[in-house]
Biopython code that builds the backbone (N, CA, C, O; Angstrom):
import numpy as np
from Bio.PDB.StructureBuilder import StructureBuilder

atoms = [
    (1, "MET", "N", (-36.997, 2.876, -11.240)),
    (1, "MET", "CA", (-36.160, 2.870, -10.052)),
    (1, "MET", "C", (-35.346, 1.576, -9.970)),
    (1, "MET", "O", (-34.137, 1.621, -9.740)),
    (2, "GLY", "N", (-36.005, 0.412, -10.158)),
    (2, "GLY", "CA", (-35.315, -0.868, -10.103)),
    (2, "GLY", "C", (-34.284, -1.009, -11.201)),
    (2, "GLY", "O", (-33.223, -1.597, -10.992)),
    (3, "ILE", "N", (-34.592, -0.470, -12.378)),
    (3, "ILE", "CA", (-33.657, -0.546, -13.510)),
    (3, "ILE", "C", (-32.418, 0.282, -13.204)),
    (3, "ILE", "O", (-31.305, -0.137, -13.519)),
    (4, "GLN", "N", (-32.592, 1.450, -12.595)),
    (4, "GLN", "CA", (-31.448, 2.291, -12.246)),
    (4, "GLN", "C", (-30.544, 1.593, -11.232)),
    (4, "GLN", "O", (-29.321, 1.687, -11.335)),
    (5, "LEU", "N", (-31.124, 0.898, -10.257)),
    (5, "LEU", "CA", (-30.330, 0.195, -9.255)),
    (5, "LEU", "C", (-29.537, -0.946, -9.884)),
    (5, "LEU", "O", (-28.388, -1.183, -9.511)),
    (6, "ILE", "N", (-30.151, -1.658, -10.842)),
    (6, "ILE", "CA", (-29.445, -2.740, -11.522)),
    (6, "ILE", "C", (-28.281, -2.163, -12.326)),
    (6, "ILE", "O", (-27.180, -2.715, -12.316)),
    (7, "GLY", "N", (-28.525, -1.058, -13.017)),
    (7, "GLY", "CA", (-27.460, -0.404, -13.780)),
    (7, "GLY", "C", (-26.329, 0.063, -12.884)),
    (7, "GLY", "O", (-25.157, -0.062, -13.241)),
    (8, "LEU", "N", (-26.671, 0.596, -11.730)),
    (8, "LEU", "CA", (-25.673, 1.050, -10.774)),
    (8, "LEU", "C", (-24.868, -0.133, -10.244)),
    (8, "LEU", "O", (-23.653, -0.039, -10.074)),
    (9, "SER", "N", (-25.546, -1.236, -9.988)),
    (9, "SER", "CA", (-24.873, -2.442, -9.502)),
    (9, "SER", "C", (-23.877, -2.963, -10.525)),
    (9, "SER", "O", (-22.761, -3.340, -10.167)),
    (10, "HIS", "N", (-24.270, -2.988, -11.801)),
    (10, "HIS", "CA", (-23.371, -3.441, -12.862)),
    (10, "HIS", "C", (-22.170, -2.510, -12.997)),
    (10, "HIS", "O", (-21.045, -2.971, -13.189)),
    (11, "ALA", "N", (-22.399, -1.224, -12.898)),
    (11, "ALA", "CA", (-21.305, -0.253, -12.994)),
    (11, "ALA", "C", (-20.318, -0.454, -11.840)),
    (11, "ALA", "O", (-19.105, -0.381, -12.034)),
    (12, "LYS", "N", (-20.844, -0.705, -10.647)),
    (12, "LYS", "CA", (-19.996, -0.931, -9.482)),
    (12, "LYS", "C", (-19.142, -2.186, -9.676)),
    (12, "LYS", "O", (-17.955, -2.182, -9.351)),
    (13, "GLN", "N", (-19.737, -3.258, -10.203)),
    (13, "GLN", "CA", (-19.003, -4.501, -10.435)),
    (13, "GLN", "C", (-17.898, -4.303, -11.467)),
    (13, "GLN", "O", (-16.793, -4.822, -11.304)),
    (14, "LYS", "N", (-18.193, -3.553, -12.532)),
    (14, "LYS", "CA", (-17.184, -3.276, -13.563)),
    (14, "LYS", "C", (-16.020, -2.488, -12.979)),
    (14, "LYS", "O", (-14.857, -2.777, -13.260)),
    (15, "LEU", "N", (-16.344, -1.491, -12.163)),
    (15, "LEU", "CA", (-15.307, -0.672, -11.544)),
    (15, "LEU", "C", (-14.434, -1.523, -10.621)),
    (15, "LEU", "O", (-13.211, -1.392, -10.629)),
    (16, "GLN", "N", (-15.058, -2.392, -9.829)),
    (16, "GLN", "CA", (-14.290, -3.254, -8.936)),
    (16, "GLN", "C", (-13.375, -4.181, -9.721)),
    (16, "GLN", "O", (-12.223, -4.382, -9.337)),
    (17, "ARG", "N", (-13.878, -4.754, -10.827)),
    (17, "ARG", "CA", (-13.051, -5.644, -11.639)),
    (17, "ARG", "C", (-11.874, -4.890, -12.251)),
    (17, "ARG", "O", (-10.749, -5.390, -12.258)),
    (18, "SER", "N", (-12.133, -3.684, -12.764)),
    (18, "SER", "CA", (-11.046, -2.935, -13.395)),
    (18, "SER", "C", (-10.019, -2.486, -12.358)),
    (18, "SER", "O", (-8.819, -2.499, -12.633)),
    (19, "LEU", "N", (-10.477, -2.089, -11.173)),
    (19, "LEU", "CA", (-9.535, -1.709, -10.117)),
    (19, "LEU", "C", (-8.727, -2.914, -9.650)),
    (19, "LEU", "O", (-7.524, -2.801, -9.418)),
    (20, "SER", "N", (-9.379, -4.069, -9.510)),
    (20, "SER", "CA", (-8.666, -5.282, -9.102)),
    (20, "SER", "C", (-7.604, -5.647, -10.123)),
    (20, "SER", "O", (-6.494, -6.033, -9.756)),
    (21, "ALA", "N", (-7.935, -5.527, -11.401)),
    (21, "ALA", "CA", (-6.973, -5.837, -12.453)),
    (21, "ALA", "C", (-5.801, -4.855, -12.404)),
    (21, "ALA", "O", (-4.649, -5.257, -12.563)),
    (22, "LYS", "N", (-6.088, -3.583, -12.188)),
    (22, "LYS", "CA", (-5.036, -2.571, -12.125)),
    (22, "LYS", "C", (-4.113, -2.829, -10.939)),
    (22, "LYS", "O", (-2.893, -2.746, -11.077)),
    (23, "ILE", "N", (-4.680, -3.138, -9.781)),
    (23, "ILE", "CA", (-3.878, -3.418, -8.589)),
    (23, "ILE", "C", (-3.023, -4.661, -8.813)),
    (23, "ILE", "O", (-1.846, -4.681, -8.454)),
    (24, "ALA", "N", (-3.616, -5.697, -9.406)),
    (24, "ALA", "CA", (-2.871, -6.930, -9.675)),
    (24, "ALA", "C", (-1.702, -6.669, -10.617)),
    (24, "ALA", "O", (-0.616, -7.214, -10.421)),
    (25, "SER", "N", (-1.913, -5.843, -11.637)),
    (25, "SER", "CA", (-0.826, -5.560, -12.574)),
    (25, "SER", "C", (0.273, -4.734, -11.908)),
    (25, "SER", "O", (1.455, -4.947, -12.178)),
    (26, "LEU", "N", (-0.102, -3.800, -11.046)),
    (26, "LEU", "CA", (0.900, -3.016, -10.326)),
    (26, "LEU", "C", (1.714, -3.895, -9.391)),
    (26, "LEU", "O", (2.931, -3.737, -9.290)),
    (27, "LEU", "N", (1.051, -4.823, -8.706)),
    (27, "LEU", "CA", (1.760, -5.727, -7.810)),
    (27, "LEU", "C", (2.706, -6.626, -8.579)),
    (27, "LEU", "O", (3.825, -6.883, -8.134)),
    (28, "ALA", "N", (2.266, -7.105, -9.728)),
    (28, "ALA", "CA", (3.119, -7.970, -10.539)),
    (28, "ALA", "C", (4.336, -7.205, -11.045)),
    (28, "ALA", "O", (5.444, -7.741, -11.067)),
    (29, "MET", "N", (4.132, -5.952, -11.451)),
    (29, "MET", "CA", (5.239, -5.146, -11.964)),
    (29, "MET", "C", (6.250, -4.840, -10.869)),
    (29, "MET", "O", (7.452, -4.779, -11.131)),
    (30, "SER", "N", (5.773, -4.649, -9.648)),
    (30, "SER", "CA", (6.684, -4.262, -8.573)),
    (30, "SER", "C", (7.308, -5.461, -7.879)),
    (30, "SER", "O", (8.097, -5.295, -6.948)),
    (31, "GLY", "N", (6.968, -6.666, -8.319)),
    (31, "GLY", "CA", (7.585, -7.846, -7.731)),
    (31, "GLY", "C", (7.019, -8.222, -6.377)),
    (31, "GLY", "O", (7.658, -8.962, -5.629)),
    (32, "THR", "N", (5.835, -7.730, -6.043)),
    (32, "THR", "CA", (5.254, -8.015, -4.740)),
    (32, "THR", "C", (4.229, -9.130, -4.807)),
    (32, "THR", "O", (3.451, -9.302, -3.869)),
    (33, "ASN", "N", (4.207, -9.892, -5.889)),
    (33, "ASN", "CA", (3.218, -10.947, -6.012)),
    (33, "ASN", "C", (3.535, -12.138, -5.113)),
    (33, "ASN", "O", (2.722, -13.058, -5.018)),
    (34, "ASN", "N", (4.683, -12.149, -4.455)),
    (34, "ASN", "CA", (5.012, -13.215, -3.537)),
    (34, "ASN", "C", (4.745, -12.830, -2.081)),
    (34, "ASN", "O", (5.279, -13.459, -1.167)),
    (35, "VAL", "N", (3.942, -11.827, -1.866)),
    (35, "VAL", "CA", (3.597, -11.357, -0.529)),
    (35, "VAL", "C", (2.343, -12.089, -0.064)),
    (35, "VAL", "O", (1.395, -12.271, -0.828)),
    (36, "LEU", "N", (2.352, -12.503, 1.190)),
    (36, "LEU", "CA", (1.204, -13.200, 1.760)),
    (36, "LEU", "C", (-0.052, -12.338, 1.733)),
    (36, "LEU", "O", (0.018, -11.109, 1.780)),
    (37, "LYS", "N", (-1.186, -12.997, 1.658)),
    (37, "LYS", "CA", (-2.464, -12.291, 1.677)),
    (37, "LYS", "C", (-2.582, -11.504, 2.988)),
    (37, "LYS", "O", (-2.242, -12.002, 4.061)),
    (38, "GLY", "N", (-3.066, -10.281, 2.876)),
    (38, "GLY", "CA", (-3.211, -9.427, 4.054)),
    (38, "GLY", "C", (-1.957, -8.636, 4.386)),
    (38, "GLY", "O", (-1.908, -7.939, 5.400)),
    (39, "HIS", "N", (-0.950, -8.740, 3.540)),
    (39, "HIS", "CA", (0.309, -8.029, 3.736)),
    (39, "HIS", "C", (0.623, -7.195, 2.494)),
    (39, "HIS", "O", (0.039, -7.405, 1.430)),
    (40, "VAL", "N", (1.529, -6.270, 2.639)),
    (40, "VAL", "CA", (1.962, -5.449, 1.516)),
    (40, "VAL", "C", (3.465, -5.199, 1.650)),
    (40, "VAL", "O", (3.989, -5.091, 2.759)),
    (41, "ALA", "N", (4.140, -5.111, 0.524)),
    (41, "ALA", "CA", (5.568, -4.798, 0.532)),
    (41, "ALA", "C", (5.741, -3.285, 0.488)),
    (41, "ALA", "O", (5.092, -2.597, -0.300)),
    (42, "VAL", "N", (6.620, -2.781, 1.339)),
    (42, "VAL", "CA", (6.957, -1.360, 1.334)),
    (42, "VAL", "C", (8.469, -1.238, 1.239)),
    (42, "VAL", "O", (9.206, -2.123, 1.672)),
    (43, "TYR", "N", (8.913, -0.142, 0.674)),
    (43, "TYR", "CA", (10.337, 0.139, 0.546)),
    (43, "TYR", "C", (10.650, 1.312, 1.463)),
    (43, "TYR", "O", (9.999, 2.355, 1.406)),
    (44, "VAL", "N", (11.655, 1.125, 2.306)),
    (44, "VAL", "CA", (11.956, 2.109, 3.346)),
    (44, "VAL", "C", (13.372, 2.621, 3.167)),
    (44, "VAL", "O", (14.300, 1.848, 2.928)),
    (45, "GLY", "N", (13.529, 3.926, 3.283)),
    (45, "GLY", "CA", (14.842, 4.548, 3.219)),
    (45, "GLY", "C", (14.764, 5.935, 2.624)),
    (45, "GLY", "O", (13.787, 6.301, 1.972)),
    (46, "GLU", "N", (15.807, 6.693, 2.862)),
    (46, "GLU", "CA", (15.840, 8.071, 2.369)),
    (46, "GLU", "C", (16.752, 8.238, 1.151)),
    (46, "GLU", "O", (16.875, 9.337, 0.611)),
    (47, "THR", "N", (17.381, 7.163, 0.729)),
    (47, "THR", "CA", (18.245, 7.219, -0.448)),
    (47, "THR", "C", (17.686, 6.280, -1.506)),
    (47, "THR", "O", (16.610, 5.706, -1.333)),
    (48, "TYR", "N", (18.420, 6.127, -2.598)),
    (48, "TYR", "CA", (17.960, 5.234, -3.656)),
    (48, "TYR", "C", (18.116, 3.761, -3.286)),
    (48, "TYR", "O", (17.489, 2.899, -3.903)),
    (49, "GLN", "N", (18.937, 3.468, -2.294)),
    (49, "GLN", "CA", (19.067, 2.091, -1.824)),
    (49, "GLN", "C", (18.106, 1.891, -0.663)),
    (49, "GLN", "O", (18.430, 2.168, 0.492)),
    (50, "ARG", "N", (16.919, 1.405, -0.994)),
    (50, "ARG", "CA", (15.881, 1.208, 0.014)),
    (50, "ARG", "C", (15.749, -0.263, 0.345)),
    (50, "ARG", "O", (16.031, -1.130, -0.483)),
    (51, "LYS", "N", (15.315, -0.534, 1.575)),
    (51, "LYS", "CA", (15.129, -1.910, 2.017)),
    (51, "LYS", "C", (13.651, -2.268, 1.922)),
    (51, "LYS", "O", (12.780, -1.447, 2.211)),
    (52, "ARG", "N", (13.384, -3.504, 1.513)),
    (52, "ARG", "CA", (12.009, -3.978, 1.343)),
    (52, "ARG", "C", (11.546, -4.659, 2.628)),
    (52, "ARG", "O", (12.235, -5.521, 3.172)),
    (53, "PHE", "N", (10.361, -4.255, 3.107)),
    (53, "PHE", "CA", (9.724, -4.860, 4.262)),
    (53, "PHE", "C", (8.351, -5.364, 3.831)),
    (53, "PHE", "O", (7.698, -4.751, 2.986)),
    (54, "VAL", "N", (7.921, -6.464, 4.403)),
    (54, "VAL", "CA", (6.567, -6.961, 4.179)),
    (54, "VAL", "C", (5.819, -6.802, 5.493)),
    (54, "VAL", "O", (6.214, -7.356, 6.519)),
    (55, "ILE", "N", (4.728, -6.032, 5.446)),
    (55, "ILE", "CA", (4.017, -5.689, 6.681)),
    (55, "ILE", "C", (2.559, -6.126, 6.601)),
    (55, "ILE", "O", (1.992, -6.214, 5.512)),
    (56, "PRO", "N", (1.949, -6.400, 7.761)),
    (56, "PRO", "CA", (0.512, -6.701, 7.788)),
    (56, "PRO", "C", (-0.276, -5.407, 7.589)),
    (56, "PRO", "O", (-0.168, -4.474, 8.384)),
    (57, "ILE", "N", (-1.051, -5.366, 6.543)),
    (57, "ILE", "CA", (-1.662, -4.104, 6.122)),
    (57, "ILE", "C", (-2.723, -3.568, 7.085)),
    (57, "ILE", "O", (-2.726, -2.376, 7.389)),
    (58, "ILE", "N", (-3.616, -4.421, 7.567)),
    (58, "ILE", "CA", (-4.732, -3.932, 8.383)),
    (58, "ILE", "C", (-4.256, -3.344, 9.702)),
    (58, "ILE", "O", (-4.653, -2.235, 10.058)),
    (59, "SER", "N", (-3.417, -4.062, 10.431)),
    (59, "SER", "CA", (-3.000, -3.549, 11.739)),
    (59, "SER", "C", (-2.162, -2.281, 11.604)),
    (59, "SER", "O", (-2.229, -1.406, 12.468)),
    (60, "TYR", "N", (-1.377, -2.169, 10.542)),
    (60, "TYR", "CA", (-0.570, -0.971, 10.357)),
    (60, "TYR", "C", (-1.406, 0.213, 9.882)),
    (60, "TYR", "O", (-1.204, 1.339, 10.338)),
    (61, "LEU", "N", (-2.333, -0.032, 8.975)),
    (61, "LEU", "CA", (-3.142, 1.068, 8.430)),
    (61, "LEU", "C", (-3.984, 1.763, 9.484)),
    (61, "LEU", "O", (-4.291, 2.948, 9.355)),
    (62, "ASN", "N", (-4.354, 1.040, 10.516)),
    (62, "ASN", "CA", (-5.203, 1.625, 11.552)),
    (62, "ASN", "C", (-4.420, 2.425, 12.585)),
    (62, "ASN", "O", (-5.021, 3.052, 13.457)),
    (63, "HIS", "N", (-3.108, 2.418, 12.506)),
    (63, "HIS", "CA", (-2.293, 3.115, 13.506)),
    (63, "HIS", "C", (-1.933, 4.525, 13.031)),
    (63, "HIS", "O", (-1.478, 4.702, 11.901)),
    (64, "PRO", "N", (-2.138, 5.535, 13.897)),
    (64, "PRO", "CA", (-1.872, 6.935, 13.497)),
    (64, "PRO", "C", (-0.419, 7.206, 13.078)),
    (64, "PRO", "O", (-0.183, 8.013, 12.179)),
    (65, "LEU", "N", (0.553, 6.545, 13.714)),
    (65, "LEU", "CA", (1.950, 6.779, 13.321)),
    (65, "LEU", "C", (2.220, 6.309, 11.896)),
    (65, "LEU", "O", (2.915, 6.982, 11.135)),
    (66, "PHE", "N", (1.671, 5.161, 11.543)),
    (66, "PHE", "CA", (1.862, 4.661, 10.182)),
    (66, "PHE", "C", (1.090, 5.522, 9.185)),
    (66, "PHE", "O", (1.561, 5.751, 8.071)),
    (67, "GLN", "N", (-0.073, 5.992, 9.571)),
    (67, "GLN", "CA", (-0.843, 6.886, 8.700)),
    (67, "GLN", "C", (-0.056, 8.161, 8.422)),
    (67, "GLN", "O", (-0.106, 8.699, 7.316)),
    (68, "GLY", "N", (0.669, 8.640, 9.427)),
    (68, "GLY", "CA", (1.531, 9.807, 9.232)),
    (68, "GLY", "C", (2.629, 9.553, 8.210)),
    (68, "GLY", "O", (2.932, 10.412, 7.382)),
    (69, "LEU", "N", (3.228, 8.350, 8.277)),
    (69, "LEU", "CA", (4.246, 7.987, 7.286)),
    (69, "LEU", "C", (3.655, 7.906, 5.885)),
    (69, "LEU", "O", (4.292, 8.314, 4.914)),
    (70, "LEU", "N", (2.432, 7.378, 5.779)),
    (70, "LEU", "CA", (1.783, 7.309, 4.470)),
    (70, "LEU", "C", (1.527, 8.703, 3.909)),
    (70, "LEU", "O", (1.671, 8.930, 2.708)),
    (71, "ASN", "N", (1.150, 9.633, 4.777)),
    (71, "ASN", "CA", (0.943, 11.012, 4.327)),
    (71, "ASN", "C", (2.251, 11.615, 3.824)),
    (71, "ASN", "O", (2.265, 12.317, 2.814)),
    (72, "LEU", "N", (3.355, 11.340, 4.530)),
    (72, "LEU", "CA", (4.663, 11.819, 4.063)),
    (72, "LEU", "C", (5.026, 11.210, 2.715)),
    (72, "LEU", "O", (5.544, 11.890, 1.830)),
    (73, "ALA", "N", (4.747, 9.917, 2.574)),
    (73, "ALA", "CA", (5.047, 9.240, 1.308)),
    (73, "ALA", "C", (4.247, 9.846, 0.166)),
    (73, "ALA", "O", (4.769, 10.037, -0.932)),
    (74, "GLU", "N", (2.991, 10.146, 0.423)),
    (74, "GLU", "CA", (2.154, 10.752, -0.618)),
    (74, "GLU", "C", (2.678, 12.137, -0.996)),
    (74, "GLU", "O", (2.729, 12.481, -2.177)),
    (75, "GLU", "N", (3.068, 12.936, 0.008)),
    (75, "GLU", "CA", (3.585, 14.275, -0.272)),
    (75, "GLU", "C", (4.880, 14.216, -1.079)),
    (75, "GLU", "O", (5.084, 15.011, -1.997)),
    (76, "GLU", "N", (5.754, 13.269, -0.731)),
    (76, "GLU", "CA", (7.057, 13.202, -1.391)),
    (76, "GLU", "C", (7.018, 12.520, -2.752)),
    (76, "GLU", "O", (7.671, 12.966, -3.694)),
    (77, "PHE", "N", (6.247, 11.431, -2.854)),
    (77, "PHE", "CA", (6.285, 10.627, -4.068)),
    (77, "PHE", "C", (4.990, 10.618, -4.865)),
    (77, "PHE", "O", (5.014, 10.288, -6.051)),
    (78, "GLY", "N", (3.871, 10.967, -4.264)),
    (78, "GLY", "CA", (2.589, 10.763, -4.916)),
    (78, "GLY", "C", (2.342, 9.265, -4.995)),
    (78, "GLY", "O", (2.870, 8.507, -4.181)),
    (79, "PHE", "N", (1.566, 8.840, -5.941)),
    (79, "PHE", "CA", (1.289, 7.419, -6.063)),
    (79, "PHE", "C", (1.910, 6.818, -7.311)),
    (79, "PHE", "O", (1.605, 5.678, -7.663)),
    (80, "ASP", "N", (2.766, 7.556, -7.981)),
    (80, "ASP", "CA", (3.439, 7.059, -9.179)),
    (80, "ASP", "C", (4.913, 7.400, -9.037)),
    (80, "ASP", "O", (5.337, 8.488, -9.425)),
    (81, "HIS", "N", (5.699, 6.480, -8.483)),
    (81, "HIS", "CA", (7.098, 6.770, -8.245)),
    (81, "HIS", "C", (7.978, 5.624, -8.713)),
    (81, "HIS", "O", (7.471, 4.534, -8.976)),
    (82, "PRO", "N", (9.273, 5.839, -8.823)),
    (82, "PRO", "CA", (10.163, 4.927, -9.529)),
    (82, "PRO", "C", (10.284, 3.519, -8.954)),
    (82, "PRO", "O", (10.585, 2.596, -9.711)),
    (83, "MET", "N", (10.071, 3.310, -7.682)),
    (83, "MET", "CA", (10.257, 1.977, -7.106)),
    (83, "MET", "C", (9.138, 1.028, -7.536)),
    (83, "MET", "O", (9.310, -0.190, -7.488)),
    (84, "GLY", "N", (8.012, 1.565, -7.948)),
    (84, "GLY", "CA", (6.909, 0.713, -8.371)),
    (84, "GLY", "C", (6.063, 0.224, -7.224)),
    (84, "GLY", "O", (4.951, -0.253, -7.451)),
    (85, "GLY", "N", (6.534, 0.319, -6.025)),
    (85, "GLY", "CA", (5.792, -0.094, -4.839)),
    (85, "GLY", "C", (5.601, 1.091, -3.918)),
    (85, "GLY", "O", (5.891, 2.230, -4.283)),
    (86, "LEU", "N", (5.123, 0.821, -2.749)),
    (86, "LEU", "CA", (4.912, 1.871, -1.760)),
    (86, "LEU", "C", (6.243, 2.198, -1.106)),
    (86, "LEU", "O", (6.869, 1.330, -0.497)),
    (87, "THR", "N", (6.675, 3.436, -1.228)),
    (87, "THR", "CA", (7.952, 3.867, -0.662)),
    (87, "THR", "C", (7.702, 4.769, 0.528)),
    (87, "THR", "O", (6.960, 5.747, 0.433)),
    (88, "ILE", "N", (8.325, 4.438, 1.655)),
    (88, "ILE", "CA", (8.180, 5.210, 2.885)),
    (88, "ILE", "C", (9.453, 6.021, 3.101)),
    (88, "ILE", "O", (10.534, 5.447, 3.235)),
    (89, "PRO", "N", (9.341, 7.362, 3.136)),
    (89, "PRO", "CA", (10.536, 8.210, 3.257)),
    (89, "PRO", "C", (10.955, 8.434, 4.708)),
    (89, "PRO", "O", (10.737, 9.512, 5.261)),
    (90, "CYS", "N", (11.554, 7.419, 5.322)),
    (90, "CYS", "CA", (12.095, 7.565, 6.665)),
    (90, "CYS", "C", (13.317, 6.666, 6.762)),
    (90, "CYS", "O", (13.591, 5.884, 5.852)),
    (91, "THR", "N", (14.043, 6.776, 7.851)),
    (91, "THR", "CA", (15.221, 5.926, 8.017)),
    (91, "THR", "C", (14.783, 4.501, 8.328)),
    (91, "THR", "O", (13.685, 4.264, 8.831)),
    (92, "GLU", "N", (15.664, 3.564, 8.020)),
    (92, "GLU", "CA", (15.394, 2.158, 8.321)),
    (92, "GLU", "C", (15.222, 1.954, 9.825)),
    (92, "GLU", "O", (14.352, 1.203, 10.267)),
    (93, "ASP", "N", (16.065, 2.634, 10.601)),
    (93, "ASP", "CA", (15.988, 2.509, 12.061)),
    (93, "ASP", "C", (14.635, 2.960, 12.599)),
    (93, "ASP", "O", (14.042, 2.302, 13.454)),
    (94, "TYR", "N", (14.155, 4.099, 12.083)),
    (94, "TYR", "CA", (12.852, 4.593, 12.530)),
    (94, "TYR", "C", (11.751, 3.594, 12.178)),
    (94, "TYR", "O", (10.877, 3.312, 12.997)),
    (95, "PHE", "N", (11.798, 3.063, 10.959)),
    (95, "PHE", "CA", (10.749, 2.145, 10.530)),
    (95, "PHE", "C", (10.776, 0.852, 11.338)),
    (95, "PHE", "O", (9.722, 0.343, 11.721)),
    (96, "THR", "N", (11.957, 0.317, 11.601)),
    (96, "THR", "CA", (12.019, -0.922, 12.396)),
    (96, "THR", "C", (11.550, -0.666, 13.828)),
    (96, "THR", "O", (10.924, -1.536, 14.433)),
    (97, "SER", "N", (11.842, 0.501, 14.370)),
    (97, "SER", "CA", (11.339, 0.857, 15.708)),
    (97, "SER", "C", (9.816, 0.944, 15.683)),
    (97, "SER", "O", (9.140, 0.420, 16.568)),
    (98, "LEU", "N", (9.289, 1.607, 14.666)),
    (98, "LEU", "CA", (7.836, 1.731, 14.527)),
    (98, "LEU", "C", (7.197, 0.355, 14.361)),
    (98, "LEU", "O", (6.154, 0.080, 14.953)),
    (99, "ALA", "N", (7.816, -0.506, 13.562)),
    (99, "ALA", "CA", (7.285, -1.849, 13.333)),
    (99, "ALA", "C", (7.255, -2.640, 14.637)),
    (99, "ALA", "O", (6.306, -3.385, 14.885)),
    (100, "SER", "N", (8.265, -2.490, 15.459)),
    (100, "SER", "CA", (8.252, -3.232, 16.720)),
    (100, "SER", "C", (7.180, -2.704, 17.658)),
    (100, "SER", "O", (6.571, -3.478, 18.397)),
    (101, "VAL", "N", (6.939, -1.398, 17.642)),
    (101, "VAL", "CA", (5.850, -0.827, 18.447)),
    (101, "VAL", "C", (4.500, -1.323, 17.929)),
    (101, "VAL", "O", (3.638, -1.710, 18.719)),
    (102, "LEU", "N", (4.313, -1.312, 16.613)),
    (102, "LEU", "CA", (3.048, -1.730, 16.039)),
    (102, "LEU", "C", (2.796, -3.220, 16.227)),
    (102, "LEU", "O", (1.649, -3.641, 16.380)),
    (103, "SER", "N", (3.847, -4.011, 16.217)),
    (103, "SER", "CA", (3.696, -5.454, 16.414)),
    (103, "SER", "C", (3.290, -5.780, 17.848)),
    (103, "SER", "O", (2.639, -6.793, 18.105)),
    (104, "GLY", "N", (3.676, -4.924, 18.762)),
    (104, "GLY", "CA", (3.349, -5.132, 20.171)),
    (104, "GLY", "C", (1.978, -4.623, 20.561)),
    (104, "GLY", "O", (1.483, -4.948, 21.640)),
    (105, "SER", "N", (1.344, -3.819, 19.692)),
    (105, "SER", "CA", (0.041, -3.233, 20.073)),
    (105, "SER", "C", (-1.121, -3.984, 19.497)),
    (105, "SER", "O", (-2.272, -3.614, 19.728)),
]
sb = StructureBuilder()
sb.init_structure("model")
sb.init_model(0)
sb.init_chain("A")
sb.init_seg("    ")
for serial, (resi, resn, name, xyz) in enumerate(atoms, 1):
    if name == "N":
        sb.init_residue(resn, " ", resi, " ")
    sb.init_atom(name, np.array(xyz, "f"), 0.0, 1.0, " ", f" {name:<3s}", serial, name[0])
structure = sb.get_structure()
C-alpha cells in the first residue's frame, strides 16, 4: 500500500512538471511571457485583427459572464488556434464593458 502511494506521488510530480513545461513553452511562443504573475493575455475580437488584453485570471475565471465567453472560445477555436494565446470571440466594446463590470465586483 505504501509503495503504491509513493509511486502515485512520483507520477503526480512528473505530470505536474511536464504540464508546467508545456504551459511555459506555450506562453513563450505566444509572447505572453511578459505578463504579470496571476494574469493572462487574451486576444479579443471577431476578425483577424484582435486586440491584446492582460487580465487578472482568478477574479475573471470565477465570474459566470467570463466563463460564458470561455465556453464560446472553446466552441469556436478549441484549444489549438492560430493566435497562440487565448482568443475570445466577442467585440472589443463588449469585452471592455465586461472588464469594467468585473473590475468593479
